[in-house]
N, C-alpha and C positions, 0 to 999 in steps of 0.2 A: 320775919313776916314778909310774905309776898305782896308785891304791888300789882294791882289789877287795873288795866287801862281799858276803857270802853270807848271806842271810836265810831262815830257815825260815818256814813259813806258820803252823801251829797253835801258839799260845802265844807267837809272836814278832810276826808281823804281825797275825794275828787274835788278839784278846783272847778271853777266855772267852765263849762264846755266839756266836762268829763275827763280832763287830764288828771293824772296822779303826779303832782309835782315831785321832783327829786328830793326836795326838802322833807316831804311827808315820808317818803321811803327811808330816808336817812334817820328821821326821828323815830320811826317804828323800829328800825334795826338797832339804834342806840338804846332805846328803852328795853328791848329784848336782851341786848348784851349786858345790861345792868340788872337783869333778872326779873323784869316785869313780865307779866302775862298780858298779852294783847288780845282783846276781844272786839270783834266787829259787832256793832249794835245799830240796828236799822229797822225801819218799817218795811224795807224791801224783803222779798222772799229769797230763798237760796237760788232760785232760778234766775234772779236778776243780778247775781254776783258773778261776774265773768272771771275767766282765768287770770287776767292781768291783776285783778283785785285780789283774788285768792292766793296768788303767788307771793303776796306780801307775808304770808306765813302766820296767820292768826292762830292763837291757841284755842280759841272757841268763838262761838257766835250766838248772839241773841237777835233773831231775825223775825220778820213777819209781825212786827209790833209786839214781840214777846211770845208769840205762839210757837216759836221754834228755838230751842236752846241746845247747843252742842258744845262739847269740849273734845278737841282732837277729832277722832272719827266717831265718837259715841254721842248719840242723841239722848239728852237727859230729859227733855220735855218736848212734846209736840201735841198741840191742841188745835186742830183745824176746826172750822165751823161745822156745826151739825148740818147734815145733809138736808133735813127738813127746813132749816133756816135759809140755806142757800136757795132751795127751790122756791120758797115763799117770797124771799126778797127779789129774786130775779123775775118772778112772775109779776110782782108789783112794778118793777122798773120797766118791763116789757109793755105792760098795760098803758104806761104813760110815755112810751117810746123814748126812754132815757138811755143814753149810751152808757155802757159799763164795761169794765175789765175785771176778770176773775183771776186772782193771783194764786198760784199753786207752787209746789216745790219743783214742778217740771216745766212751768211756763206761765204765760199770761194769755188768757183766752177771753174773747168777748164778742159782743155783737158788733155790727159794722161801725156804728157810731163810736163805740168805745175804742175800738182798735184804730180808727181814724185819729183819735186823740193821742193814742200811744205813738202813732206815726208822726204826729205833729211834734210831740216831745222830742223824738229822735231827730227830726228835721231842725228844730231849734238848737239842739245840742251840736249838730253837725255844722251849723253856721258858725258857732263858737270854735269848733274844733273839727276841721275837715278830715282829720285822721282818726276820728272817733271810731273805736272798734264796732263792727257790725253787731256784736253781741253785748253792747253796752247795757241794754235792758233785758238781755237773754232772749229766749224764744217767745214770740207772740204771734197770734193768728186769730182770724175770725172763725167762729164755730157756729153751727146751725142751732144747737141747743146746749147752752152752757150749764143748764140746770142738771145735766147728766154728769158733769165733772165732779169728781169726788176729791176729798181732802183739800178743800178750799181754805186758804189762809185768810184772805180778805177779799172784799169786793169794793172796787172804786166806781163811782158814777160821775158822769160829766154832763155839763150843760143842761141840767134839769130845768124844764120850763115852769117850775113851781117855786114858790117862796120857801125859805128855810122852815117856816112853821108848817107848810104843807108837806115838805119832805119828811119832817119829823113825824107827822101824822101818818104819812104813807108807809114809812119803814117800820114804825111801831117802836115800842119801848125795848124790845130785845136788842136793838141796834143803837 
């Protein structure tokens, strides 16, 4: 019987500051040498998995909070958000001037407030690790109209000026 190991990225493979400790690399290699199949399992999208991480040689991945599942080069399951849900949610966030970042398999795209938060995350990680790769979070950029982006895995929002109850009412039961 095969053993399957599912490893998260942040705080499991990546130590604080975005380093992959040698001990993590050795543990993954040892498990593979003993016949285990190693899967990357994360809320991150594939675009946020840099080459340094992927070079560890995972047998498969469960990414984007379960919306993307692959083994080897084959994608077994991919379930991005419905485009009408993306448009509706971003319109609501824009109406309340809430910062957001849209995650896809090709990058992170968002309004100015949202991408400022992504920049802040990178800045904080660079303080912990000055040698942090520039592609630690993959490609990200401000876009004029994120509602035109297709195959969205998830949407993050930041610093909403609303209470949790108001946010729940704002985004609706679909989310």
